[in-house]
C-alpha positions, 0 to 999 in steps of 0.5 A, a space after each residue: 500499500 503506497 501513500 503518494 510515492 517517496 521522494 526518490 519515487 516521486 523524483 524517479 516518477 518525475 524524471 520518467 514523466 519529463 523523459 517521457 514528455 520529452 520522447 513525445 515532443 521528439 516524436 511529435 516534432 520527428 512527425 512534423 518534420 518528416 510530414 513537412 519534409 513529405 509535402 515540402 510545405 515548410 519552404 515552399 512559395 504560394 505558387 509551388 504550394 498550389 501546384 503540389 495541392 493540385 498534383 497531389 488531387 491529381 495523383 490522388 484521382 489517378 490512383 482512384 480511377 486509373 482506366 480513365 487517365 489511361 485512356 486519356 493518354 493512349 487516345 492522346 498518342 493514337 491521335 498524335 500518331 494518326 495525324 504524323 501518317 495523314 498529315 505527311 510527317 512520317 515522309 520527312 524520316 521514311 526510307 520508303 516513301 511507297 509504303 501503303 497507307 493501310 501498313 502505315 495505319 496499322 504500324 501508328 496504331 500497333 505503337 499507341 495502342 499498347 500504352 494503355 497496358 504501360 502501367 499495369 504490364 509494362 513488360 507486355 506492352 513492350 513485347 506487343 510493340 516489338 513486332 511493329 518495331 521490326 516490321 517498321 525496320 525492316 519495311 524502311 517505313 520509319 515511323 517516328 511513333 516508334 519512339 513511343 517504345 521509350 515511354 514504355 521503357 520508362 514505366 518498366 524502369 519505374 516499376 520492375 526489377 531493374 535487371 528487366 533493362 538488359 533484355 529490354 535494351 537488346 530488344 529496342 536497339 535490334 530493330 536499329 541494327 536491321 533497319 541500319 543493315 538493310 537501308 544503311 543511311 548513316 554510320 551504324 554507331 551514330 543510329 545505335 548510339 542515338 537509340 542507346 542514348 535515348 534508352 539510357 536517358 529514359 531509364 535514368 529518369 524511370 530509376 530517379 522517379 522511382 527512387 523519389 517514391 521510395 523515399 517518399 513512402 519510406 518518409 510516410 511509413 516512418 511518420 506513421 510508425 512514429 504517431 503509432 509509437 506516440 500513441 503507444 507511449 501515451 498508452 503505456 504512461 496512461 497505463 503506469 499512472 493508473 497503476 501509481 495512482 492505485 497503489 496510492 489510493 490503496 495506501 491511503 485508504 487501506 491502512 487509515 480505514 484500517 487504523 479507524 476500524 481499529 480504533 472504533 471497535 476499541 472505543 465501542 467496547 471502552 465506551 461503558 467502562 471508561 468513556 475517557 479511553 472511548 473519548 482518546 479513540 475518538 480523538 484518535 479517529 478524527 485524527 487518523 480521518 483528517 489526516 487521511 483526507 488531507 493526503 487524498 486531497 494532495 493526490 487529487 490536487 496533483 492529478 488536477 490538470 494545471 489549467 483549471 487548478 486555481 492553487 498549486 498541488 501541496 506536496 510533502 515530502 514522502 515517508 521515511 524510517 524517521 516516521 516509522 514511530 508515528 505509524 507504529 503508534 497509529 497502530 497501536 493506538 488502533 489495539 494492535 501491540 507492536 514490538 520493535 528491534 533494531 540493529 545497525 544504523 539506519 543509513 539508506 537512500 530515501 528510496 529504499 527507505 520508503 521501500 521498507 516503510 511501505 513494507 512494514 505499512 502494508 504488513 501491519 495493515 494486514 494484520 490489523 485487518 486479518 490477524 483478529 483480536 489478542 494479537 501481537 506483532 514484531 518488528 525486526 530491522 537488521 542495517 548492513 552496509 552500503 545501503 543493505 537492510 532486512 526487515 521481517 514482519 511477524 505476528 501471532 494472529 491466526 495462522 492463514 489470516 494475514 493474507 490480504 483479500 484485495 490482491 494488491 498489497 502483496 504485488 505492490 510490496 514486490 513492485 517496490 522490492 524488485 526496484 532494487 533487486 531485493 526479495 520478499 517473502 509472505 506466508 505463514 509462520 512455520 509450525 508450530 508457531 501461528 500467525 504471519 510473516 513478512 520477510 524483505 531483504 535489500 541487497 547492496 546498492 550496486 555501483 554505477 
């Protein structure tokens, strides 16, 4: 049972809270930084921001409706290819001006229509264009529509494994070699070099765009992971705070109510024969109740939002071993005689003092609640060097009745003990003795 954590515990928790806040700030800042880097809006001019917004909207629409955009692009290039043929522009590049019209139309459609599948199946689209490229080179037609292969190569470099560029380059250069061999205009190196340069440039553009997309996706994924991590840290902090609040409430309410119950029972029995003792019990009940209310008020003030709190939370030092006497006096006033034996000198850090205090408080509270009448308790404290300490709390109640019923006392004691690598044993005393025994051992402090 913990009241409001110890100076060390509060310091630790305050440090932890500050670290959590700093982590959250770093996380939030990282998310904002990634988002800003992703959008580019942190340094962009108004016109650039407008272009980026329009571009994002167009891309979003394209992702939702890819077919209309593909039909639009394909229709544009089919129209351009047909205009080149019908307008006579192909005559400026052809080696065979006598090419029949039906072949011209077939080659124009063959070069442009496969662009419809340039994004979904770019390799298949290039293979579909390849026969028309061979016919175009063999017949000497040399339509400019053959350059549309570069559009498909761009999408291959953008979407497929880069090893595909090897066979793609060979497939595109073969018609150039055929044309040079059959029609022989210009030097071979110039024709092949020009086509190879075009393929390399288009492939590099595709690789550059692909790299940028991968980088953007990595930034977006990092931003999402940072947001998830921030939410998880908030959830963990909330869960830890709930556990701390539960321990504090258990300490404040459990211990003080146990003392009040003992005092009330004693006062009831003393009321008929010794009114003075009854009045003392009532006075002690009032004192204990006011102390509990004060501690609860401090705890609730700490939990209040700073913006809604008109007065700062009142902070008081956490219990130490010097407060054991007051604790024992309160338990004795409630009707539980306690004998204390101390060996060595109490020279412990504040955190270890709080742990020992809380364990003793929990053990005595459980004795008050469960051990029954005519029970006595004994506390043995043995201090060692370098922060080592051993505490043994025993009572003479009925064996097994010291077990806490709410399930929070022993886990709370063990959690505190584990912070310092100690051990905690709790259970019935060995036969023939009766009662309950709690044994705490904190080892020497490990040098940092």
